[in-house]
C-alpha positions in Angstrom: 24.6 -68.2 -22.2 26.6 -66.9 -19.2 27.1 -63.7 -20.8 23.2 -63.1 -21.4 22.4 -63.7 -18.2 25.4 -61.4 -16.7 23.7 -59.2 -18.6 20.2 -59.3 -17.8 21.2 -59.1 -14.2 23.5 -55.9 -15.0 22.6 -52.9 -12.9 21.9 -49.6 -14.8 24.7 -47.6 -14.7 21.9 -44.3 -14.3 20.5 -46.1 -11.5 24.1 -46.3 -9.8 24.3 -42.1 -10.3 20.9 -42.0 -8.7 21.1 -44.1 -5.8 22.8 -41.6 -3.5 20.5 -38.9 -4.1 17.6 -41.5 -3.7 19.0 -42.6 -0.3 19.6 -39.3 0.9 16.4 -38.8 -0.1 14.7 -41.6 1.9 16.7 -41.0 5.0 16.1 -37.5 5.7 12.5 -36.6 3.9 10.6 -40.0 3.5 11.7 -42.1 6.8 11.4 -39.3 9.1 7.6 -38.7 7.9 7.4 -42.1 8.1 8.5 -41.9 12.0 6.5 -38.9 12.7 3.4 -40.3 11.0 3.2 -42.1 14.2 2.5 -39.0 16.7 -0.8 -38.2 15.1 -1.9 -41.1 16.7 -0.9 -40.6 20.1 -1.8 -38.3 22.9 2.0 -37.7 23.6 5.2 -38.4 21.6 6.9 -39.8 24.2 4.8 -43.4 26.0 1.8 -41.9 24.1 -1.4 -43.5 24.1 -3.2 -44.6 20.7 -6.4 -42.1 20.6 -7.5 -42.9 17.1 -8.5 -40.0 14.9 -9.0 -37.7 18.1 -6.3 -35.5 16.8 -7.4 -34.8 13.6 -11.4 -34.0 15.3 -9.5 -31.7 17.8 -7.2 -30.2 15.2 -10.3 -29.1 12.7 -11.7 -27.7 16.3 -8.9 -25.5 16.8 -9.4 -21.7 15.4 -5.8 -21.0 14.7 -5.5 -23.9 12.4 -9.2 -23.2 10.2 -8.0 -19.2 10.2 -4.4 -20.9 8.6 -6.3 -23.1 6.4 -8.5 -20.6 5.3 -6.0 -17.9 4.6 -3.9 -20.3 2.4 -6.9 -21.5 0.5 -7.3 -17.7 -0.4 -4.4 -16.9 -0.9 -3.8 -19.6 -3.7 -7.2 -18.6 -5.1 -5.6 -14.8 -5.4 -1.6 -15.5 -6.4 -1.7 -18.6 -8.9 -4.3 -17.8 -11.6 -3.0 -14.0 -11.1 0.7 -15.2 -11.0 0.0 -17.7 -14.2 -1.7 -14.9 -16.2 1.1 -12.8 -15.6 3.7 -15.1 -16.4 1.8 -16.2 -19.4 1.2 -12.7 -20.8 4.7 -11.9 -20.3 6.3 -15.3 -22.2 4.1 -14.2 -24.8 6.0 -10.7 -24.8 8.8 -12.1 -24.9 8.8 -14.8 -27.3 8.5 -12.5 -29.8 11.6 -10.3 -28.9 13.9 -11.1 -31.7 17.0 -9.9 -29.8 18.0 -9.9 -26.4 15.7 -12.5 -25.3 18.3 -14.8 -23.2 19.0 -11.0 -21.1 15.2 -10.6 -20.4 14.8 -14.2 -19.4 17.6 -13.9 -16.9 16.7 -10.8 -15.3 12.9 -12.1 -14.1 15.1 -15.2 -13.0 17.2 -12.9 -10.2 14.7 -13.1 -7.3 15.1 -17.1 -7.7 18.9 -16.4 -6.8 18.5 -13.6 -4.2 18.9 -15.1 -0.4 15.6 -14.1 1.3 17.0 -12.7 4.2 18.6 -10.2 2.1 15.1 -9.2 0.2 13.7 -8.8 3.8 15.1 -5.6 3.8 14.1 -4.6 1.2 10.2 -5.4 1.6 10.6 -3.8 5.3 11.5 -0.5 3.4 9.0 -0.6 1.5 6.1 -1.4 3.0 7.1 -0.7 6.7 4.6 2.4 8.1 7.7 4.8 8.2 8.7 3.4 4.7 9.2 4.7 1.6 5.5 4.2 -0.4 4.3 5.9 2.8 6.4 8.7 2.6 5.5 8.8 -0.9 1.7 8.9 0.2 2.6 11.4 2.6 4.1 13.4 -0.1 0.8 13.5 -2.0 -1.2 14.1 0.6 -3.1 10.9 1.2 -1.8 9.7 4.5 0.3 7.0 5.8 -1.3 3.5 5.6 -0.6 -0.1 7.8 0.1 -2.3 5.3 1.7 -4.9 7.4 -0.5 -5.0 10.2 -4.1 -4.2 8.4 -6.1 -6.7 6.0 -3.6 -5.2 3.1 -0.9 -7.7 4.4 -2.8 -9.8 2.3 -1.7 -7.8 -0.9 1.6 -7.6 0.2 1.9 -11.1 0.3 0.8 -11.9 -2.9 3.1 -9.3 -4.0 6.4 -10.8 -2.6 5.3 -14.3 -4.1 4.5 -13.3 -7.4 7.4 -11.0 -7.4 9.5 -14.2 -6.3 8.0 -16.9 -8.9 7.0 -14.8 -11.8 10.2 -15.9 -13.8 10.7 -19.3 -13.2 6.8 -19.7 -14.5 7.5 -17.9 -17.2 11.0 -19.7 -18.2 8.2 -23.0 -18.1 5.8 -21.1 -20.8 8.8 -19.9 -22.6 10.0 -23.8 -22.9 5.9 -24.8 -23.9 5.9 -22.2 -26.1 8.5 -23.1 -28.1 7.5 -26.8 -28.4 4.2 -25.3 -30.3 4.8 -26.0 -34.1 5.2 -23.1 -36.6 3.0 -24.8 -39.2 -0.4 -24.5 -36.8 0.1 -20.6 -37.0 0.9 -20.5 -40.7 -2.5 -23.0 -41.3 -4.1 -20.9 -39.2 -3.3 -17.8 -41.1 -4.3 -19.3 -44.1 -7.8 -20.4 -42.6 -8.5 -16.7 -41.7 -8.1 -16.8 -38.0 -8.0 -14.0 -35.8 -5.0 -13.5 -33.2 -7.2 -14.3 -30.5 -8.8 -17.9 -32.2 -4.8 -18.9 -32.7 -4.5 -17.9 -29.0 -7.5 -19.3 -27.9 -7.3 -23.3 -30.3 -3.8 -23.4 -30.5 -1.5 -21.6 -28.0 -3.6 -21.8 -25.2 -4.5 -25.6 -25.8 -0.6 -26.7 -27.0 0.3 -25.4 -23.4 -2.2 -27.4 -21.2 0.4 -29.7 -19.7 2.7 -26.8 -19.3 -0.1 -24.8 -17.7 -1.2 -28.0 -15.2 3.1 -28.2 -14.5 3.2 -24.4 -13.6 -0.3 -24.6 -11.8 1.5 -27.4 -9.7 4.5 -25.7 -8.8 3.2 -22.7 -8.3 0.7 -24.2 -5.9 3.7 -26.1 -4.0 6.0 -22.9 -4.0 2.7 -20.8 -2.8 3.6 -23.0 0.9 7.5 -21.4 0.4 6.0 -17.6 0.7 6.0 -18.1 4.8 9.7 -17.8 5.1 9.8 -13.9 3.8 6.0 -13.5 5.7 7.9 -15.3 8.8 10.8 -12.7 8.5 9.1 -9.4 7.9 5.7 -10.2 10.6 7.5 -12.9 12.8 5.4 -15.8 14.0 2.1 -13.9 14.9 1.3 -11.7 11.8 -2.0 -10.0 10.9 -5.1 -12.7 11.0 -5.1 -12.1 7.1 -1.7 -13.9 6.7 -1.7 -15.9 9.4 -1.0 -19.3 7.8 -0.5 -23.2 8.0 3.0 -22.7 8.6 3.2 -19.9 10.9 0.6 -22.4 13.4 2.8 -25.4 12.8 6.0 -23.2 13.1 4.0 -22.4 16.9 3.2 -26.0 17.5 6.8 -26.7 16.8 7.7 -23.7 19.5 5.7 -25.1 22.1 6.4 -29.1 21.6 3.2 -30.0 20.8 4.6 -32.6 18.1 1.3 -34.8 18.4 -0.9 -31.5 16.7 2.1 -30.5 14.7 2.4 -33.7 13.0 -1.6 -34.2 12.4 -1.5 -30.9 10.8 1.0 -31.6 8.5 0.0 -34.9 7.7 -2.9 -33.4 6.5 -1.4 -30.9 4.3 0.7 -33.5 2.8 -2.5 -35.8 1.8 -4.3 -32.3 0.6 -1.4 -31.3 -1.9 -1.0 -34.8 -3.1 -4.7 -35.8 -3.2 -4.7 -32.0 -5.3 -1.6 -33.0 -7.6 -2.4 -36.5 -8.5 -6.1 -34.9 -9.0 -4.3 -32.4 -12.0 -2.1 -35.1 -13.6 -4.8 -37.1 -14.4 -7.5 -34.3 -15.7 -4.7 -33.3 -17.4 -3.7 -37.4 -19.1 -7.3 -37.5 -19.6 -6.8 -33.9 -21.9 -4.0 -34.9 -23.7 -5.3 -38.8 -24.5 
């Protein structure tokens, strides 16, 4: 009886190993977020007065915030579907390679291990006004293009995002493709299905859970492209690539903590609601 009670109340060894990481996550991420959440409802961080939802109303009336929100939504709408399509296409091609498949996969994962600060010099040398691309355009008689200080800056932002995240999403799709039984394709071939029909009804359908994961990770990573853009263009880039991260970084520099925490709260809510919606849709589709 005593042994049974001791066994019942025994702490799982896996939880003990996870405990340091969980404590660090709560102390350095969850707790600071909860504490700073209170700043969104006061007029100033020290001895502030409760103002309700006034900070949220003022936030959406701020032109810089609306510009950053519009730009990041536009960037996600362009870059995420494009990145997913290219990642899936690349995964399908590599999946058909018989030799050196791992070598090709590692080559596309290289951007993940290269420090962003090192690559800034490459992107500047490529897209600056006196950079390599403009040098080529001049040689062919087209003329220079101001890539980083015009509406084309959004295109540069999309290129950097795809370059950085293409390999990661490709590996996720390769893992999903490896889990599809070959019997499905053999049965479809016996039934006379065409390659497009096999892709639509087998590959695409079986990759639905992987696609949801890739979509969520791509949206999360789309917010991380700010680091490269900030290092290339600074705090006040062309308005076509002025994002929410620029707005929040400038609020932090000006010590406007109520507005900063309000913007952060709205951003977290948007990501959480969108992620939960996608996960529920994926569960219903898989049911």
